[in-house]
KEVOTI-790955 format. One record per residue: residue number from 1; x, y, z of N, C-alpha, C in turn. Coordinates in steps of 0.1 Angstrom, whole numbers, plus 2048, in hexadecimal, padded with zeros to 3 digits. Example, Ala and Ser with C-alpha at 12.3 -4.5 7.8 and 13.67 -1.06 7.14 Angstrom:
+-----+------+------+------+-------+-------+-------+------+------+------+
| seq | n.c1 | n.c2 | n.c3 | ca.c1 | ca.c2 | ca.c3 | c.c1 | c.c2 | c.c3 |
+-----+------+------+------+-------+-------+-------+------+------+------+
|   1 |  884 |  7C7 |  84E |   87B |   7D3 |   84E |  884 |  7DF |  84E |
|   2 |  880 |  7EA |  847 |   889 |   7F5 |   847 |  881 |  800 |  84F |
+-----+------+------+------+-------+-------+-------+------+------+------+
//
This chain:
+-----+------+------+------+-------+-------+-------+------+------+------+
| seq | n.c1 | n.c2 | n.c3 | ca.c1 | ca.c2 | ca.c3 | c.c1 | c.c2 | c.c3 |
+-----+------+------+------+-------+-------+-------+------+------+------+
|   1 |  D5B |  5D2 |  279 |   D5C |   5DF |   27C |  D4F |  5E8 |  27C |
|   2 |  D4C |  5EE |  281 |   D45 |   5FA |   281 |  D4B |  609 |  27F |
|   3 |  D43 |  614 |  278 |   D46 |   622 |   278 |  D3C |  62A |  277 |
|   4 |  D39 |  633 |  283 |   D32 |   63C |   283 |  D36 |  646 |  27B |
|   5 |  D44 |  64C |  27E |   D49 |   65C |   279 |  D51 |  656 |  272 |
|   6 |  D57 |  660 |  269 |   D63 |   65D |   262 |  D6F |  66B |  266 |
|   7 |  D7B |  66A |  25E |   D84 |   673 |   258 |  D80 |  678 |  24C |
|   8 |  D83 |  689 |  24F |   D7B |   68F |   243 |  D8F |  694 |  23A |
|   9 |  D91 |  692 |  22C |   DA0 |   694 |   226 |  DA6 |  6A3 |  22F |
|  10 |  D9E |  6AC |  23C |   DAA |   6B4 |   23D |  DAE |  6AD |  250 |
|  11 |  DA8 |  69F |  252 |   DA6 |   695 |   259 |  D9E |  69B |  26B |
|  12 |  D94 |  6A5 |  268 |   D8C |   6A7 |   26E |  D81 |  69A |  26D |
|  13 |  D7E |  695 |  279 |   D72 |   68E |   27B |  D65 |  692 |  276 |
|  14 |  D60 |  68B |  26C |   D54 |   68B |   26C |  D48 |  684 |  26B |
|  15 |  D39 |  684 |  26F |   D2D |   679 |   26F |  D2A |  676 |  25D |
|  16 |  D2E |  666 |  25E |   D29 |   661 |   250 |  D19 |  665 |  24F |
|  17 |  D16 |  661 |  243 |   D0A |   661 |   241 |  D00 |  659 |  245 |
|  18 |  D07 |  64C |  244 |   D00 |   63D |   24D |  D09 |  639 |  252 |
|  19 |  D09 |  62E |  25B |   D12 |   629 |   264 |  D18 |  61B |  258 |
|  20 |  D25 |  619 |  255 |   D2A |   616 |   250 |  D31 |  603 |  259 |
|  21 |  D2E |  5FA |  252 |   D2F |   5EE |   258 |  D3C |  5E3 |  251 |
|  22 |  D47 |  5E0 |  25B |   D4C |   5D4 |   24C |  D50 |  5C9 |  255 |
|  23 |  D4B |  5B9 |  24B |   D4F |   5B1 |   256 |  D55 |  5AA |  24D |
|  24 |  D61 |  5A2 |  254 |   D69 |   59E |   24A |  D6F |  58B |  252 |
|  25 |  D73 |  582 |  247 |   D74 |   577 |   250 |  D82 |  574 |  247 |
|  26 |  D8A |  571 |  24C |   D9A |   571 |   243 |  D9F |  567 |  24A |
|  27 |  DAA |  563 |  243 |   DB4 |   558 |   23D |  DBF |  561 |  239 |
|  28 |  DCB |  556 |  248 |   DD9 |   55D |   247 |  DDD |  553 |  245 |
|  29 |  DE5 |  54D |  239 |   DEF |   540 |   23F |  DFA |  544 |  239 |
|  30 |  E08 |  53C |  241 |   E14 |   53B |   23F |  E1A |  530 |  246 |
|  31 |  E22 |  52C |  236 |   E2C |   523 |   236 |  E39 |  520 |  231 |
|  32 |  E40 |  51B |  239 |   E4E |   51D |   23B |  E57 |  513 |  22F |
|  33 |  E5E |  517 |  227 |   E63 |   50E |   21E |  E73 |  50A |  21F |
|  34 |  E76 |  517 |  227 |   E80 |   510 |   22F |  E86 |  51B |  23C |
|  35 |  E90 |  51A |  242 |   E8F |   51E |   24D |  E8F |  52F |  24E |
|  36 |  E8F |  535 |  243 |   E90 |   540 |   23D |  E85 |  548 |  232 |
|  37 |  E82 |  53F |  22C |   E74 |   540 |   220 |  E68 |  53A |  223 |
|  38 |  E5F |  540 |  221 |   E51 |   543 |   22B |  E4B |  547 |  219 |
|  39 |  E3C |  53E |  219 |   E34 |   544 |   210 |  E27 |  544 |  216 |
|  40 |  E20 |  54D |  211 |   E15 |   553 |   21A |  E05 |  554 |  212 |
|  41 |  DF7 |  552 |  213 |   DED |   55A |   211 |  DE5 |  560 |  21C |
|  42 |  DDC |  56A |  210 |   DD2 |   570 |   219 |  DC7 |  573 |  212 |
|  43 |  DBC |  56A |  216 |   DB1 |   56F |   210 |  DA2 |  576 |  21A |
|  44 |  D95 |  57B |  213 |   D91 |   580 |   21C |  D85 |  57F |  219 |
|  45 |  D74 |  57F |  21E |   D69 |   57F |   216 |  D62 |  58A |  224 |
|  46 |  D5D |  595 |  216 |   D56 |   5A1 |   221 |  D47 |  59F |  222 |
|  47 |  D40 |  5A6 |  229 |   D34 |   5AB |   222 |  D30 |  5BB |  233 |
|  48 |  D2C |  5C4 |  227 |   D2D |   5CE |   231 |  D24 |  5DF |  226 |
|  49 |  D1D |  5E1 |  22F |   D18 |   5E8 |   227 |  D1C |  5F9 |  231 |
|  50 |  D1A |  608 |  226 |   D16 |   617 |   22B |  D10 |  61D |  227 |
|  51 |  D0B |  62D |  225 |   D02 |   630 |   21F |  D01 |  630 |  214 |
|  52 |  D0B |  627 |  20A |   D09 |   625 |   1FA |  D0A |  61B |  1F5 |
|  53 |  D0B |  60C |  1F9 |   D09 |   605 |   1F4 |  D0B |  5F9 |  1FF |
|  54 |  D07 |  5EE |  1FC |   D05 |   5E1 |   208 |  D0E |  5D3 |  1FA |
|  55 |  D19 |  5D3 |  201 |   D1D |   5C7 |   1FD |  D22 |  5B7 |  201 |
|  56 |  D28 |  5B0 |  1F7 |   D2A |   5A2 |   1FE |  D35 |  59B |  1F6 |
|  57 |  D3F |  595 |  1F8 |   D43 |   58D |   1F1 |  D59 |  58F |  1F1 |
|  58 |  D5C |  58D |  1E9 |   D68 |   587 |   1EF |  D73 |  593 |  1EC |
|  59 |  D80 |  592 |  1F2 |   D86 |   59F |   1F0 |  D92 |  59B |  1EC |
|  60 |  DA3 |  5A0 |  1F2 |   DA7 |   5A0 |   1ED |  DB1 |  58E |  1EF |
|  61 |  DB7 |  58E |  1E4 |   DC4 |   581 |   1EB |  DC9 |  584 |  1E6 |
|  62 |  DD8 |  57F |  1ED |   DE3 |   583 |   1E9 |  DEE |  578 |  1EE |
|  63 |  DF4 |  574 |  1E8 |   DFB |   56D |   1EB |  E0B |  575 |  1E8 |
|  64 |  E13 |  56B |  1F3 |   E27 |   574 |   1F4 |  E2D |  569 |  1F9 |
|  65 |  E39 |  572 |  1FB |   E41 |   567 |   1FE |  E4C |  572 |  209 |
|  66 |  E4E |  56C |  213 |   E58 |   575 |   220 |  E69 |  569 |  21F |
|  67 |  E73 |  576 |  218 |   E7E |   570 |   21E |  E8A |  577 |  22B |
|  68 |  E8A |  56D |  22E |   E92 |   576 |   23E |  EA2 |  578 |  240 |
|  69 |  EA5 |  57F |  23C |   EAF |   58B |   234 |  EBE |  588 |  242 |
|  70 |  EBB |  582 |  251 |   EC5 |   58D |   25A |  EBC |  582 |  266 |
|  71 |  EBF |  57B |  26C |   EBC |   583 |   27B |  ECA |  579 |  285 |
|  72 |  ECA |  582 |  290 |   ED3 |   57A |   298 |  EC9 |  572 |  2A8 |
|  73 |  ECE |  577 |  2B5 |   ECA |   56E |   2BD |  EB7 |  578 |  2C4 |
|  74 |  EBC |  584 |  2BF |   EB4 |   58E |   2C7 |  EAB |  596 |  2B8 |
|  75 |  EAD |  599 |  2AB |   EA5 |   5A6 |   2A0 |  EA5 |  593 |  297 |
|  76 |  E9C |  59E |  28D |   E9D |   592 |   280 |  E96 |  59C |  271 |
|  77 |  EA1 |  59C |  26A |   E97 |   5A9 |   260 |  E91 |  59E |  251 |
|  78 |  E88 |  5A1 |  24C |   E82 |   59A |   242 |  E7E |  5A2 |  237 |
|  79 |  E79 |  599 |  228 |   E77 |   5A0 |   220 |  E68 |  59C |  219 |
|  80 |  E5F |  5A2 |  214 |   E53 |   59C |   211 |  E4E |  5A0 |  205 |
|  81 |  E48 |  595 |  1FB |   E46 |   5A0 |   1EB |  E3D |  596 |  1EC |
|  82 |  E33 |  59F |  1E9 |   E22 |   598 |   1E4 |  E19 |  59E |  1D5 |
|  83 |  E16 |  595 |  1D1 |   E09 |   59B |   1C9 |  DF7 |  59D |  1CD |
|  84 |  DED |  59F |  1CE |   DE5 |   5A0 |   1D1 |  DD7 |  5A0 |  1C8 |
|  85 |  DCF |  595 |  1C2 |   DC3 |   596 |   1B6 |  DB8 |  59F |  1C0 |
|  86 |  DAF |  5AE |  1BA |   DA8 |   5B4 |   1C0 |  D9B |  5A6 |  1C2 |
|  87 |  D93 |  5AB |  1CC |   D80 |   5A5 |   1C9 |  D77 |  5AE |  1C9 |
|  88 |  D6D |  5A8 |  1CE |   D5F |   5B0 |   1C8 |  D5F |  5B8 |  1DC |
|  89 |  D63 |  5B4 |  1E5 |   D69 |   5BB |   1F0 |  D70 |  5C9 |  1F5 |
|  90 |  D72 |  5CB |  1FD |   D78 |   5DE |   1FD |  D89 |  5D9 |  200 |
|  91 |  D8B |  5DA |  1F3 |   D9F |   5D5 |   1F3 |  DA0 |  5DF |  1F5 |
|  92 |  D9E |  5E9 |  1FE |   DA7 |   5F2 |   203 |  D9D |  5FB |  211 |
|  93 |  DA2 |  604 |  21C |   D94 |   609 |   220 |  D8E |  60D |  223 |
|  94 |  D93 |  618 |  21A |   D8D |   621 |   214 |  D89 |  624 |  209 |
|  95 |  D8A |  618 |  202 |   D82 |   619 |   1F3 |  D74 |  60F |  1EE |
|  96 |  D69 |  619 |  1EA |   D5F |   60E |   1E6 |  D63 |  601 |  1E4 |
|  97 |  D57 |  5F3 |  1E3 |   D5B |   5E6 |   1E2 |  D5B |  5E6 |  1D2 |
|  98 |  D64 |  5DF |  1CF |   D6A |   5D7 |   1C5 |  D72 |  5E1 |  1BB |
|  99 |  D79 |  5F2 |  1C3 |   D7F |   5F3 |   1BE |  D8C |  5F4 |  1BC |
| 100 |  D97 |  5F4 |  1B7 |   DA4 |   5EC |   1B0 |  DA1 |  5E0 |  1AC |
| 101 |  DB2 |  5DF |  1A9 |   DB1 |   5D3 |   19C |  DBA |  5C8 |  1A3 |
| 102 |  DCB |  5CB |  1A7 |   DD8 |   5C6 |   1A6 |  DDB |  5CC |  1AF |
| 103 |  DE6 |  5C8 |  1BB |   DEF |   5CD |   1C0 |  DFE |  5C6 |  1BF |
| 104 |  E04 |  5C9 |  1C1 |   E15 |   5C8 |   1C5 |  E19 |  5CE |  1D1 |
| 105 |  E21 |  5C5 |  1D9 |   E23 |   5C9 |   1ED |  E33 |  5C8 |  1ED |
| 106 |  E3B |  5CD |  1EE |   E47 |   5C9 |   1F3 |  E48 |  5D4 |  205 |
| 107 |  E4B |  5C6 |  20C |   E4C |   5CA |   221 |  E57 |  5C8 |  223 |
| 108 |  E5B |  5CE |  22F |   E6A |   5CC |   237 |  E62 |  5CD |  242 |
| 109 |  E68 |  5C1 |  248 |   E63 |   5BD |   257 |  E74 |  5BE |  261 |
| 110 |  E73 |  5C6 |  26D |   E7C |   5C4 |   275 |  E74 |  5C0 |  285 |
| 111 |  E7D |  5B8 |  289 |   E7A |   5B2 |   296 |  E84 |  5B3 |  29B |
| 112 |  E7E |  5B5 |  2A7 |   E8A |   5AB |   2B9 |  E86 |  5A9 |  2C6 |
| 113 |  E8A |  59F |  2CE |   E88 |   599 |   2D3 |  E8B |  59D |  2E3 |
| 114 |  E87 |  5A2 |  2E9 |   E8A |   5A6 |   2FA |  E91 |  59B |  304 |
| 115 |  E8E |  592 |  2FD |   E91 |   585 |   309 |  E8D |  588 |  316 |
| 116 |  E96 |  588 |  320 |   E92 |   589 |   328 |  E90 |  597 |  32F |
| 117 |  E92 |  5A1 |  327 |   E95 |   5B1 |   32A |  E7E |  5B1 |  32F |
| 118 |  E7A |  5AC |  325 |   E6D |   5AB |   327 |  E67 |  5AB |  331 |
| 119 |  E6C |  5A2 |  33F |   E6B |   59C |   350 |  E67 |  5AC |  357 |
| 120 |  E6A |  5B6 |  352 |   E67 |   5C3 |   35B |  E58 |  5C8 |  358 |
| 121 |  E55 |  5C3 |  34F |   E48 |   5C0 |   34D |  E39 |  5B4 |  352 |
| 122 |  E3F |  5AF |  353 |   E3C |   5A1 |   356 |  E37 |  59A |  34C |
| 123 |  E42 |  59B |  344 |   E3D |   594 |   334 |  E51 |  58C |  32F |
| 124 |  E4A |  57E |  32D |   E5A |   579 |   321 |  E58 |  579 |  316 |
| 125 |  E5E |  572 |  312 |   E5C |   574 |   302 |  E59 |  581 |  2FD |
| 126 |  E59 |  587 |  300 |   E57 |   596 |   2F8 |  E5F |  599 |  2F0 |
| 127 |  E58 |  5A7 |  2E7 |   E60 |   5A8 |   2D7 |  E55 |  5B8 |  2D1 |
| 128 |  E5D |  5BD |  2C8 |   E57 |   5CA |   2C2 |  E5A |  5C5 |  2B0 |
| 129 |  E4F |  5C6 |  2AB |   E51 |   5C8 |   298 |  E4E |  5D1 |  297 |
| 130 |  E58 |  5D9 |  28A |   E4F |   5E0 |   283 |  E54 |  5DD |  274 |
| 131 |  E49 |  5E6 |  26E |   E44 |   5DA |   25B |  E44 |  5EB |  253 |
| 132 |  E4F |  5EA |  24F |   E46 |   5FA |   23D |  E45 |  5EC |  233 |
| 133 |  E3D |  5F5 |  229 |   E38 |   5EE |   21C |  E33 |  5FA |  214 |
| 134 |  E39 |  5F8 |  20E |   E2F |   5FE |   1F9 |  E2A |  5F4 |  1F4 |
| 135 |  E1B |  5F8 |  1F1 |   E13 |   5F2 |   1E9 |  E12 |  5F8 |  1DB |
| 136 |  E11 |  5F1 |  1CF |   E0F |   5FC |   1C7 |  E04 |  5F1 |  1C2 |
| 137 |  DFC |  5FB |  1BC |   DE7 |   5F6 |   1BA |  DE7 |  5FA |  1AC |
| 138 |  DDF |  5F1 |  1A5 |   DD6 |   5F5 |   19C |  DC9 |  5F8 |  19C |
| 139 |  DC1 |  604 |  19A |   DB8 |   60A |   19B |  DB1 |  611 |  1AA |
| 140 |  DC0 |  615 |  1AF |   DBE |   619 |   1BE |  DCC |  61E |  1C3 |
| 141 |  DCC |  626 |  1C8 |   DDA |   633 |   1CA |  DE7 |  626 |  1CE |
| 142 |  DF3 |  629 |  1CD |   DFF |   625 |   1D1 |  DFF |  62A |  1E1 |
| 143 |  E01 |  61E |  1EB |   E04 |   61E |   1F9 |  E0E |  61A |  1FF |
| 144 |  E0F |  622 |  20D |   E1C |   620 |   213 |  E18 |  61C |  220 |
| 145 |  E19 |  60E |  225 |   E10 |   60C |   233 |  E1F |  60A |  23E |
| 146 |  E1D |  60D |  249 |   E27 |   60C |   253 |  E1D |  605 |  25E |
| 147 |  E23 |  5F9 |  264 |   E1B |   5EE |   26E |  E21 |  5EB |  274 |
| 148 |  E21 |  5EF |  284 |   E28 |   5E7 |   28D |  E28 |  5DF |  29D |
| 149 |  E25 |  5D9 |  2A5 |   E24 |   5CF |   2AC |  E2D |  5CF |  2B8 |
| 150 |  E22 |  5D1 |  2C4 |   E2E |   5CA |   2D1 |  E29 |  5BF |  2D8 |
| 151 |  E30 |  5B6 |  2DB |   E2B |   5AD |   2E1 |  E33 |  5A3 |  2ED |
| 152 |  E28 |  59D |  2F3 |   E30 |   592 |   2FA |  E2C |  588 |  307 |
| 153 |  E31 |  57C |  30C |   E26 |   574 |   308 |  E2B |  573 |  31A |
| 154 |  E1C |  572 |  321 |   E19 |   56C |   333 |  E18 |  561 |  338 |
| 155 |  E1F |  55B |  33F |   E19 |   54D |   343 |  E1B |  546 |  33A |
| 156 |  E24 |  543 |  32D |   E20 |   53B |   324 |  E16 |  539 |  31C |
| 157 |  E0D |  53D |  31F |   E00 |   539 |   317 |  DFA |  546 |  311 |
| 158 |  DFC |  54D |  317 |   DF7 |   555 |   313 |  DFD |  562 |  308 |
| 159 |  DFB |  569 |  2FE |   E07 |   573 |   2FC |  DF9 |  580 |  2F9 |
| 160 |  E02 |  58C |  2F7 |   DF8 |   598 |   2FD |  DFE |  5A2 |  2EA |
| 161 |  DF8 |  5AD |  2EB |   E00 |   5AE |   2D8 |  DF6 |  5C0 |  2D9 |
| 162 |  DFF |  5C9 |  2D3 |   DF8 |   5D9 |   2D3 |  E00 |  5DB |  2C7 |
| 163 |  DF7 |  5DC |  2BB |   DF8 |   5E0 |   2B1 |  DF4 |  5EA |  2A7 |
| 164 |  DFE |  5F4 |  29D |   DF9 |   5FD |   297 |  DF7 |  5F9 |  289 |
| 165 |  DEC |  5FF |  283 |   DEC |   5F7 |   271 |  DED |  606 |  26D |
| 166 |  DF3 |  60D |  267 |   DF4 |   61C |   261 |  DF7 |  61A |  252 |
| 167 |  DF3 |  623 |  24D |   DF3 |   625 |   23E |  DEF |  638 |  237 |
| 168 |  DF5 |  634 |  224 |   DF4 |   641 |   221 |  DEF |  63E |  212 |
| 169 |  DE4 |  63B |  20E |   DE2 |   641 |   202 |  DE8 |  648 |  1F6 |
| 170 |  DEC |  64A |  1F0 |   DF6 |   656 |   1E9 |  DF1 |  660 |  1E6 |
| 171 |  DED |  66F |  1EE |   DE6 |   675 |   1E7 |  DD4 |  676 |  1EA |
| 172 |  DD6 |  66C |  1F4 |   DC8 |   66C |   1FD |  DC9 |  667 |  206 |
| 173 |  DC0 |  658 |  208 |   DBA |   65A |   21A |  DC8 |  656 |  21F |
| 174 |  DC6 |  65B |  22F |   DD1 |   64E |   236 |  DCA |  64D |  245 |
| 175 |  DD0 |  63D |  24A |   DC8 |   63A |   257 |  DD5 |  636 |  261 |
| 176 |  DD0 |  636 |  270 |   DD4 |   62C |   278 |  DCB |  62A |  285 |
| 177 |  DCD |  61B |  27F |   DC3 |   60E |   28A |  DD0 |  610 |  292 |
| 178 |  DCC |  60D |  29E |   DD3 |   602 |   2AC |  DC8 |  5FF |  2B1 |
| 179 |  DCE |  5EC |  2AE |   DC7 |   5E5 |   2B7 |  DD1 |  5DD |  2C4 |
| 180 |  DC8 |  5D8 |  2CB |   DCA |   5CC |   2D9 |  DC9 |  5C3 |  2DA |
| 181 |  DCC |  5B8 |  2DB |   DCA |   5A5 |   2E0 |  DD0 |  59E |  2E6 |
| 182 |  DCC |  595 |  2E6 |   DCE |   58B |   2F4 |  DCC |  57E |  2E7 |
| 183 |  DD4 |  577 |  2E5 |   DD9 |   568 |   2E9 |  DDA |  561 |  2F0 |
| 184 |  DD2 |  554 |  2F1 |   DD0 |   54B |   2FF |  DD6 |  540 |  2EF |
| 185 |  DE7 |  534 |  2F4 |   DE5 |   52A |   2F0 |  DDF |  51D |  2F4 |
| 186 |  DD8 |  516 |  2EB |   DD4 |   50A |   2ED |  DDE |  4FF |  2E7 |
| 187 |  DEA |  4F7 |  2EA |   DEB |   4EA |   2DE |  DEE |  4F5 |  2D5 |
| 188 |  DF0 |  4E9 |  2C4 |   DEF |   4F3 |   2B9 |  DE2 |  501 |  2B9 |
| 189 |  DDD |  503 |  2C4 |   DD5 |   509 |   2BF |  DD6 |  51A |  2C7 |
| 190 |  DD3 |  525 |  2C1 |   DCB |   530 |   2C7 |  DC6 |  533 |  2C8 |
| 191 |  DBF |  53E |  2CE |   DB3 |   546 |   2D0 |  DB5 |  555 |  2CC |
| 192 |  DB0 |  55B |  2C8 |   DB8 |   56B |   2C6 |  DA9 |  576 |  2CA |
| 193 |  DA9 |  57D |  2D4 |   D9A |   587 |   2D2 |  DA4 |  59A |  2D4 |
| 194 |  D9D |  5A1 |  2CF |   DA7 |   5AE |   2D2 |  D9F |  5B3 |  2CC |
| 195 |  D9D |  5C3 |  2CA |   D9B |   5D1 |   2C2 |  D98 |  5D7 |  2BD |
| 196 |  D97 |  5DD |  2B1 |   DA0 |   5E8 |   2A6 |  D9B |  5F4 |  2AB |
| 197 |  DA3 |  600 |  2A9 |   D9C |   609 |   2A7 |  DA8 |  610 |  2A1 |
| 198 |  D9E |  61C |  298 |   DA2 |   625 |   28F |  DA0 |  635 |  297 |
| 199 |  DAF |  634 |  297 |   DB0 |   646 |   2A0 |  DB5 |  64F |  297 |
| 200 |  DBB |  64C |  28A |   DBE |   656 |   289 |  DBF |  656 |  278 |
| 201 |  DBC |  65F |  270 |   DBD |   660 |   25D |  DB7 |  672 |  257 |
| 202 |  DB2 |  66A |  24B |   DAA |   674 |   241 |  DA4 |  66B |  237 |
| 203 |  D9D |  66C |  231 |   D92 |   665 |   22A |  D91 |  657 |  22F |
| 204 |  D8B |  655 |  235 |   D8C |   64A |   23B |  D82 |  645 |  248 |
| 205 |  D7B |  63A |  24B |   D70 |   638 |   253 |  D7B |  63A |  263 |
| 206 |  D77 |  63B |  26D |   D76 |   638 |   277 |  D71 |  62A |  284 |
| 207 |  D72 |  622 |  27C |   D71 |   615 |   27E |  D71 |  610 |  288 |
| 208 |  D6D |  605 |  291 |   D71 |   5FE |   298 |  D69 |  5F5 |  2A3 |
| 209 |  D6E |  5EA |  2A7 |   D6D |   5DD |   2A5 |  D70 |  5D3 |  2AF |
| 210 |  D6B |  5C9 |  2B3 |   D77 |   5BB |   2B1 |  D7D |  5B2 |  2A8 |
| 211 |  D85 |  5AD |  2AA |   D93 |   5A3 |   2A6 |  D8F |  599 |  2AB |
| 212 |  D85 |  58F |  2A0 |   D8C |   57D |   2AE |  D92 |  57A |  2A1 |
| 213 |  D9F |  569 |  2A5 |   DA9 |   567 |   29F |  DA7 |  553 |  2A1 |
| 214 |  DAA |  552 |  29B |   DAB |   541 |   29A |  DB4 |  53F |  293 |
| 215 |  DC2 |  538 |  2A0 |   DD3 |   535 |   294 |  DD6 |  526 |  29C |
| 216 |  DDB |  520 |  28A |   DE0 |   515 |   28D |  DEC |  511 |  28C |
| 217 |  DF5 |  50A |  290 |   E02 |   50B |   28D |  E06 |  4FE |  28A |
| 218 |  E0C |  4F6 |  27C |   E0D |   4F0 |   277 |  E1A |  4E6 |  275 |
+-----+------+------+------+-------+-------+-------+------+------+------+
//
């Protein structure tokens, strides 16, 4: 991700003192213990620079569990609880590297499958998901986050997604990033390619850049 400008405390776009770059190699793993309970692991390695610092090191490591509390043929609701240990990288996008200690997060997710209704847009297995989270942080302000995903399959082997990632730190930074991506299935593997762009906020960099991922189902 690269940023040449940022949002100031009033939400106006201003030039940064120098270009900011952030490169992240991340791991996300999820394993189902039962039909309704899954364990999750998130970790990453980061490298970057801005006008004040060059950094490289581990980002936050988070472990958690998701419990699917209810579902029917088209809808599902789940609860997530997780704990994260901060690293030497950016533990929050608006913070300096290494700032922060540990976090606790509670998250509610609700999703709906449209079934054949998505065929009018040329898609099958289309869906929408909304997530709302509260993150309690040590060494950084507590945060409220709202994430949303709209997606659908085309031709059985292609998945297209539009996503929004928003949040607000108590008394400080706010951000909203949009991401569009396409995923190609190849047996038990998939490859994802997309682009992410910060579109609104305050006290945060206006970052943009590619997102590439490899998925493995097991």
